[in-house]
Structures are given as C-alpha cells and as structure tokens.
ZALUM-774791 format. One record per residue (C-alpha): x, y, z; residue in three letters. Coordinates in steps of 0.5 Angstrom, whole numbers, padded with zeros to 4 digits, always signed. Each point is the difference from the previous one (the first is absolute). Example, Ala and Ser with C-alpha at 12.3 -4.5 7.8 and 13.67 -1.06 7.14 Angstrom:
<sites>
+0025-0009+0016ALA/+0002+0007-0002SER/
</sites>
This chain:
<sites>
+0814+0202+0480MET/+0000-0007+0004GLN/-0004+0000+0007ASN/+0005-0002+0005SER/-0005-0004+0004HIS/-0001-0005-0007THR/+0003-0006+0001LYS/+0004-0002-0007LEU/-0001-0008-0002PRO/+0006-0004-0002THR/+0003+0001-0007GLU/-0002-0007-0002ASN/-0008+0001+0002ARG/+0001+0007-0004ILE/+0002-0004-0006LYS/-0005-0006+0001GLN/-0006+0006+0000ARG/+0003+0003-0006ALA/+0000-0007-0004LYS/-0008+0000+0001LYS/-0001+0008-0001LEU/+0004-0001-0007LYS/-0005-0006-0002LYS/-0006+0004+0003GLU/+0002+0007-0004LEU/+0003-0003-0006ASN/+0006+0005+0002ILE/+0008-0002+0000SER/+0003-0003+0006HIS/+0004+0007+0001SER/-0006+0004+0000GLU/-0004-0004+0005ALA/+0006+0001+0005LEU/+0000+0007-0001ASP/-0008+0000+0001GLN/+0001-0004+0007ILE/+0006+0005+0002SER/-0005+0006-0001ALA/-0005-0003+0005GLU/+0006+0000+0005TYR/+0002+0007-0002GLY/+0006-0001-0004PHE/+0001+0003-0007SER/+0003-0006-0003SER/+0001-0008+0001TRP/+0008+0002+0000PHE/-0002+0005+0006GLN/-0004-0005+0004LEU/+0005-0005-0001GLN/+0006+0004+0003GLU/-0004+0001+0006LYS/-0002-0007+0001LEU/+0008-0001-0001LYS/+0001+0005+0006LYS/-0005-0003+0004ASN/+0003-0007-0001LYS/+0007+0003+0002GLN/-0002+0003+0006ALA/-0003-0006+0003LYS/+0006-0005-0002THR/+0006+0001+0005PRO/+0005-0002-0005THR/+0001+0003-0006PRO/-0002-0003-0007ALA/+0006-0003-0004PRO/+0002+0004-0005SER/-0001-0001-0008LEU/+0006-0004-0002LYS/+0004+0001-0007PHE/+0000-0007-0004ILE/+0007-0001-0002GLU/-0001-0006-0005ASP/-0006-0003-0001ASN/-0006+0003-0004ASP/-0007+0001+0003VAL/-0005-0002-0005GLU/-0006+0005+0000MET/-0007-0004-0001THR/-0005+0003-0004SER/-0004+0003+0006ASP/+0007+0004+0002ASP/+0000+0003-0007TYR/-0008+0002+0001LYS/+0002+0003+0007LEU/+0006+0004-0003VAL/-0005+0003-0005ASP/-0005+0002+0005GLN/+0006+0003+0004GLU/+0002+0004-0006ARG/-0007+0003-0001THR/+0000+0003+0007VAL/-0001+0007-0001ASP/+0006+0005+0003LEU/-0002+0006+0004PRO/+0000+0007-0004ILE/+0006+0003+0004PRO/+0004-0007-0001ILE/-0002+0000-0007LYS/+0003+0008-0001HIS/+0006-0002+0004LEU/+0002-0006-0005ILE/-0002+0005-0006SER/+0005+0005+0003ASP/+0005-0004+0002ASN/+0000-0003-0007GLN/+0001+0007-0003LYS/+0006+0001+0004GLN/+0003-0006-0002LEU/-0001+0002-0008ILE/+0002+0007+0001ASN/+0007-0002+0003ILE/+0000-0006-0006GLY/+0000-0006+0004VAL/-0002-0006-0003GLU/-0004-0005+0004TYR/-0006-0005+0000SER/-0005-0001+0005LEU/-0003-0006+0004PHE/-0005-0001+0005GLU/+0000-0005+0005PRO/-0006-0004+0002THR/-0002-0004+0007VAL/+0001-0006-0004THR/+0007+0002-0003GLY/+0002+0002+0007LEU/-0002-0006+0004LYS/+0003-0005-0005LYS/+0006+0004-0002SER/-0001+0001-0007ILE/-0001+0005-0005LEU/-0002+0000-0008ASP/+0005+0003-0004ALA/-0004+0004-0004THR/+0001+0002-0008HIS/+0001+0007+0003THR/+0006-0002+0005VAL/+0003-0005-0005ARG/+0000+0005-0006VAL/+0004+0005+0005HIS/+0005-0005+0002PHE/+0001-0002-0007GLU/+0001+0008-0001LEU/+0005+0000+0005GLU/+0004-0006-0002ASN/-0002-0003+0007PHE/-0003-0006-0001HIS/-0003-0004-0006PHE/-0006-0005+0002TYR/-0001-0002-0007TRP/+0007-0004+0000GLU/+0000-0002+0007GLN/-0002-0008+0001LYS/-0005-0002+0005GLN/+0001-0003+0007GLY/+0004+0002+0006PRO/+0007-0002-0003ASP/-0001+0006-0005TYR/-0002+0005+0006LYS/+0004+0007-0001VAL/+0001+0004+0007ILE/+0002+0007-0001LYS/+0001+0005+0006ASP/-0006+0005+0001ALA/-0001+0006+0005TYR/-0007+0003+0003PHE/+0001+0007+0001LEU/-0004+0005+0004THR/+0002+0007+0003ASP/+0003-0003+0006THR/+0003-0007-0002SER/+0003-0004-0005ILE/-0001-0007+0001THR/+0003-0006-0004LYS/-0004-0005-0003SER/+0001-0006-0005LYS/-0004+0000-0007LEU/-0001-0007-0002SER/-0002-0001-0008LEU/-0002-0007-0002TYR/-0005-0004-0004ARG/-0003-0005+0003PRO/-0001-0007-0002VAL/-0008+0000+0001THR/-0005+0003-0005LYS/+0004+0003-0006GLN/+0006+0003+0004GLY/-0004+0006+0001ASP/+0006+0006+0001PRO/+0000+0001+0008ARG/+0004+0004+0005MET/+0001+0001+0007TRP/+0003+0005+0005PHE/+0002-0002+0007ARG/-0003+0003+0005LYS/-0005+0004-0004LEU/-0006-0001+0005PRO/+0004+0004+0004GLU/+0000+0006-0005PHE/-0007+0000-0003CYS/-0007-0002+0001LEU/-0005-0003-0005PRO/-0002+0005-0005GLY/+0006+0004+0001ASP/+0003+0003-0007GLN/+0008-0002+0000ILE/+0005+0003-0005ALA/+0006-0004-0002ILE/+0006+0004-0002ILE/+0006-0004-0003VAL/+0007+0004+0001ASN/+0007-0004-0001ASN/-0004-0007+0000ASP/-0003+0001+0006ILE/-0008+0001+0001ALA/-0002+0006+0005TYR/-0007+0000+0002LEU/-0005+0006+0002LEU/-0006-0001+0003ASN/-0004+0006-0003ILE/-0006-0001+0003SER/+0003+0002+0007LYS/+0006+0005-0002ILE/-0001+0008-0003ASP/+0006+0000-0005LEU/-0001+0008+0000LYS/+0001+0000+0007LYS/+0006-0005+0000SER/+0004+0004-0006LEU/-0001+0006+0005ASN/+0003-0004+0006ASN/+0008+0000+0000GLU/+0000-0005+0005TYR/-0005-0005-0004SER/+0003-0006-0003HIS/-0004+0000-0006ILE/+0002+0007-0002LYS/+0007-0003+0001LYS/-0001-0006-0004PHE/-0004+0004-0006LEU/+0005+0006+0000THR/+0006-0005-0001GLU/-0004-0004-0005TYR/-0001+0007-0004GLU/+0007+0002+0000LYS/+0003-0006-0003GLN/+0001+0002-0007SER/+0000+0008+0002ASN/+0008+0000-0001SER/-0001-0002-0008VAL/-0006+0005-0001ALA/+0004+0006+0003GLU/+0006-0002-0004GLU/-0004+0000-0007LEU/-0004+0006+0002LEU/+0007+0004+0001HIS/+0002-0002-0007LYS/-0007+0002-0003LEU/+0001+0007+0003LYS/+0006+0001-0003LYS/-0002-0002-0007LEU/-0006+0005+0001ALA/+0005+0006+0001GLN/+0000+0001-0008THR/-0004-0003-0006PRO/+0004-0006-0003PHE/-0001-0002-0008ALA/-0004-0007-0002ALA/+0005-0005-0002MET/-0006-0003-0004ARG/-0007+0001-0003LYS/-0007-0002+0001GLY/-0004-0002+0006ASP/+0006-0004+0003THR/+0005+0006+0000ALA/-0001+0003+0007ILE/+0001-0007+0003GLY/+0006-0002-0004TYR/+0003+0007+0001THR/-0001+0000+0008LEU/+0003-0007+0001GLU/+0006+0002-0004ALA/+0001+0006+0004LYS/-0001-0004+0006LEU/+0005-0005-0002GLY/-0005-0006-0001ILE/+0002-0004-0006ASP/-0006-0001-0005ALA/-0003-0007+0000ASN/-0006-0004+0000SER/+0000-0003+0007SER/-0006+0000+0004LYS/+0004+0002+0006GLN/-0001+0007+0003PRO/+0005+0005-0002ASP/+0004+0003+0005TYR/+0002-0005+0006HIS/-0007-0002+0001GLY/-0004+0006-0002ILE/-0004+0001-0007GLU/+0001+0006-0003ILE/-0006+0002-0005LYS/+0000+0007-0003SER/-0004+0004-0005GLY/-0002+0007-0003ARG/-0005+0003+0004GLY/-0005-0003+0005VAL/-0007-0002-0004LYS/+0003-0006-0004THR/-0001-0007+0002ARG/+0006-0004+0002THR/+0002-0007+0000THR/+0000-0004+0007LEU/+0003-0006-0003PHE/+0000-0005-0007ALA/-0002-0007+0001GLN/-0002-0005-0005VAL/-0006-0005+0001ALA/+0001-0007+0003ASP/+0000-0003-0007TRP/+0000-0007+0004ASN/-0007+0001+0001ILE/-0002+0005-0005SER/-0004-0002-0006PRO/+0005+0005-0004CYS/+0007-0003+0001LYS/+0004+0006-0002ARG/+0000+0007-0002SER/+0000-0001-0008ALA/-0006-0005+0001GLU/-0004+0006+0003ILE/+0003+0005-0005LEU/-0002-0005-0006ASN/-0007+0000+0003LYS/-0002+0007+0002TYR/+0005+0004-0004GLY/+0000+0005-0006TYR/+0004+0003-0006GLU/+0003+0006+0002ARG/+0005+0003-0006ASP/+0005-0006-0001ASN/-0001-0003+0006ASP/-0005-0005+0004PHE/-0002+0003+0007LYS/-0004+0000+0006LEU/+0001+0006+0004TYR/-0006+0001+0004CYS/-0002+0001+0008THR/-0004-0005+0003VAL/-0005+0001+0006SER/-0005-0003+0004THR/-0005+0006-0001GLN/-0001-0001-0008LYS/+0002-0004-0006GLU/+0005+0004-0004ASN/+0000+0000-0008PRO/+0003-0006-0001GLN/-0006-0003+0005GLY/+0005-0002+0006LEU/-0001+0001+0007SER/+0001-0002+0007PHE/-0004-0004+0005ILE/+0003-0002+0007TYR/-0003-0007+0002ASP/+0001+0001+0008GLN/-0002-0007+0001THR/+0006-0002-0004LYS/+0004+0006+0002ASP/+0002+0001-0008GLU/+0000+0006-0004LEU/-0003-0003-0007GLN/+0000+0004-0007GLU/-0006-0002-0004TRP/-0002+0002-0007HIS/-0007+0002-0001ASN/-0001-0003+0007LYS/-0001-0007-0003THR/+0007-0002-0002ASP/+0006-0001+0006LEU/+0006+0003-0003VAL/+0005+0000+0006ALA/+0001-0001+0008ILE/+0004+0004+0005TRP/+0000-0004+0007PRO/-0001+0005+0005GLY/+0006-0002+0004ASP/+0004+0001-0006LEU/-0002+0007-0001LEU/+0001+0002+0008ARG/+0007-0003+0000SER/+0002+0004-0006ARG/-0003+0006+0003LEU/+0004-0001+0006LYS/+0006-0002-0003GLU/+0000+0006-0005LYS/-0002+0006+0005HIS/+0002-0002+0007SER/+0002+0007+0000GLU/+0000+0005-0006THR/+0002+0007-0002PHE/-0005+0003-0005TRP/+0004+0006-0003VAL/-0004+0006-0003GLU/+0004+0003-0005ALA/-0001+0006-0005LYS/+0001+0000-0007SER/+0003+0006-0004GLU/+0004+0000-0007ILE/+0006+0004+0000ILE/+0004+0001-0006ASN/-0004-0005-0004GLY/+0001-0006+0006ILE/-0005-0002+0005GLU/+0003+0002+0007HIS/-0003-0003+0007PHE/-0001+0004+0006HIS/-0001-0004+0006LEU/-0006+0003+0004VAL/-0002-0005+0006SER/+0000-0007+0002VAL/-0005-0004+0004THR/+0002-0005+0004HIS/-0004-0006+0001THR/+0001-0006+0004LYS/-0003-0007+0001SER/-0006+0000-0004PRO/-0006-0003+0003ILE/+0000-0006-0005VAL/-0007-0003+0003SER/-0003+0006-0004GLN/+0003-0001-0007LEU/-0005-0005-0002LEU/-0006+0004+0003PRO/+0003+0006-0004LEU/+0000-0004-0006ILE/-0007-0002+0001ASN/-0002+0007+0001SER/+0004+0003-0007GLY/+0005+0004+0004VAL/+0005-0004-0003ILE/+0000-0003-0007THR/+0005-0004-0004MET/+0003+0002-0007ASP/+0001-0005-0006HIS/+0006+0002-0004LEU/+0001-0005-0005ILE/+0003+0001-0007LYS/+0002-0005-0006LYS/+0005+0004-0004SER/-0002+0000-0007GLY/+0008+0000-0002LYS/+0002-0006+0004THR/-0006-0003+0002ASN/+0002+0000+0007ARG/-0005+0000+0006VAL/+0002+0005+0006SER/-0004+0001+0006GLU/+0002+0006+0005LYS/-0005-0001+0005GLY/-0005-0002+0002PRO/+0000+0006+0004LEU/-0004+0001+0006PHE/-0001+0008+0001LYS/-0003+0005+0005ILE/-0001+0007+0000ASN/+0005+0004+0004LYS/-0006+0003+0004ARG/-0002-0006+0002ASP/+0006-0003+0003LEU/-0002+0002+0007GLU/-0006-0006-0001LEU/+0006-0005+0000LEU/+0006+0003+0004PHE/+0000+0002+0007PRO/+0001+0008+0001THR/+0004+0002-0005PRO/+0005+0005+0001ILE/+0002+0006-0005LYS/+0006+0003+0000TYR/+0001+0007-0004LEU/+0007-0001-0004LEU/+0001+0007-0001THR/-0001+0006+0005ASN/
</sites>
C-alpha cells in the first residue's frame, strides 16, 4: 500500500522517467509505467493515474471541463495514439471483474440476446472517438442497424441514431454517431454522446440493438443475475420486453402442435422430407422453396428421433470469388458415377478429407470458409458474413419438432412427441463451430443420366441435434403429449 507520507511526483515527471526506464531495461512504455507505479505502492499505472487525478482535482477550486462530444469534425488519431490504445488494451483486469464480465455474458446468451462488445480507452474517451471493430460491424449488419461498407466518407454522410445507457436505477438518453472520416482510409468510427459519464477506460460495454435503437450495458459494473431478480431494475424491464416481443406467435404455434399431437397422422409423401412436408401441410403452410422462415417468422425443423443431423440452412458459395463458378463445375471435377447418374453426395468438414478429397479450411484473417481438394486446389469460398447472415435470417426463432414414425396399415404415420424452442442463435459462434467440426456441410449435386440436367439440393450446413445448445441459447423443450 502507498505510504501516506510519500509525496507523489507529477504525471509528466513519471512519464519522463518511464521513457528513460524503457530504454535502460529494454521494456515497453506501459511496463515501465507499471514498474514506477509499484514503487509508490500501486498495483498498476492505471491506479496511480487515478490517484494523481484525484489529487489534482482536490487542489483545483473549480471542476475540470467535461469531455465534449464532437458533432461534425473527425479527430485524426496519430500513430502514437494507436500505440497508446494498444498499450491500454493490454491492461489486465482483476480476477473478480473478469468473472463478473464472463457471468454477465453468459446471462445475455442464456436469454438469447444478440450483442457486441467494445472497450473504451483513455485516448478514445478524451478524443470522443471509438473504432467500430469487426465484431461491432457484423452485429450492426445482422440487426440491419447500420452498414459501414455502403457509407461514404466525410461529415456530410454521418448517421445519427438514438441510444440509451441502462443501469438498474436509470435510463440515460444518448446519441450514437456512425461515420467514416475522410482521414486514413475511412476506418469505421462511432461515438456515444455522454459516454465518459457512463464508463471508465477498460470497461466492457455491451451494445444491444432493439427497434433500431442502441442500448448500452456496462457489464464491468453491473451484475445481471441480480438485475434480473430485481423487479424495479430498468435493465430487467428492458430485457424482459426484449424477450417477450415474439412470444405471442410462438404460443400460437405451440398450441397448434399440441393439437396435432393428440393423434397420429399419415405421411403425405415418402422419403426423408415426408415429415417436414406433412407437418407444414397440416399447419397450413404452403410448400415453396423460399429461404424465409416457415410460420410468421418461426422456422420449423422436424425429424424422426433425436440422433440425426439436422439442416441449419442451405447456402451456395460466393461464385464471384470462388475458383469454381457454379455447382455443375464442382460436380464435373469431383463427382462420381452412380447408377445412371453422375453425383457428388458427400459431407465436407474441417476435420478430415472426405473420400472425394474435399475438406474445409477456415481462414480467420480473411474471415472465409474455404473448400479445398487434397489441400492443394481451392474449390469454393463462403465469406463469413454470408454464412452468419443466412443463419440469422433462417433461425432468428426455430421450433425443432421430434416425431415418432410408425407403420399403420402399410402407411407411415407420424406422432408428434416434443418440440425444442430456440431463439436468436449466437451467430458469432457459427464459424468457430464449423472450424471445430461440429457443423459440417453436405454437397447434394446430381446430373441426371436421362435429362443431363444438373440439380443442387444444397449445400446444406448441418449440425447434430444434441449440439444445438452450442449455437442456440437455453433451448426450451416442450412435451406435446401428456
């Protein structure tokens, strides 16, 4: 602990000494600052800096001016600023704070909240500037909130949206500025008015988008478990309303499924698609090839039993950037003769090459899922944004229906058993799950021997039903029969 009789030097003196110490010991500037701070009884430079600020404020008769929100003109960050940002981001958080942040993230995932995080720095708060990171940009695009890639550079094209800071006891209105400066290469930027009053450098701030408004939670300072148990908490009220928005449609669909589950019903076609086709027909859903969810925004996935893989979505590669420009070309190169047809029916994974020599590689630098042949020839490319958008589009809410199959008088009948209700997939986990082999892809390409016509039923991205909890928050299972 600091000796109460020890007189602290000024901040400028400490920084001057840190420069010398950096050269003498061949260490980083931040390490030098931390070492000097330890000499005065502080665990880090951040703590010593806070103490110096308090001492300065105590000696100053009038309060220091508050940080100002910059309305129009962008501030160009120098190379030294960026170095300082990097140093600030390496400041290690105390273990209890790390646990609190982790627990709060789990709470958001458990209730199905799509969010992104950013970390304000000293430089950012002083200059009223925040980088819109890749994670934030993906989040904004998935929520159809803002698309930086279509935004032009300069103050004339700045976008202003409503925002709110949420705590248990208050709701503070703010304004979010989204822009690309004319400096540099127009790196995406954002700023929240009054942000310095809401957080400190190094805090973890969660952004939640709802009804085209950005809501901020400082998950370094709040305890969401306690907030969700506090009837008077503004955070609880917001998250409860967020969760309830689509419940009415889900309750309506659940009621219809329970009614259908009272007696077995006959299949209306044969094969793997019989259960899905028949169930949709019974619910009054027209059969079509649309990629949109089935029932008023809810996707319905059905199958016989719980051990089978289930399709998350179908998505072809981006042919504009892929070596192969269509499914027929992939078939011609890597297909095989089967009966009278030419086929490519196979599963592709990151874990090993399939019998056709095809496998996936996830290039994290480019954020691309790449299909390779024998690890030497690039076949096709799926941009990460494309796959995340398809998952979000297809499964913002899903009913995974389990049915038993039995033969009655020579005809297959289905008896609905249960439904697992999932909401808001955590799309940031999609590529990691593909990379780990949990999610795979099936090619289903065929050239008919009779017509020479090429058809593609996929590519289908699939997951085992037992692994749904790795992608979807807190699935709720309902038994459809007593």
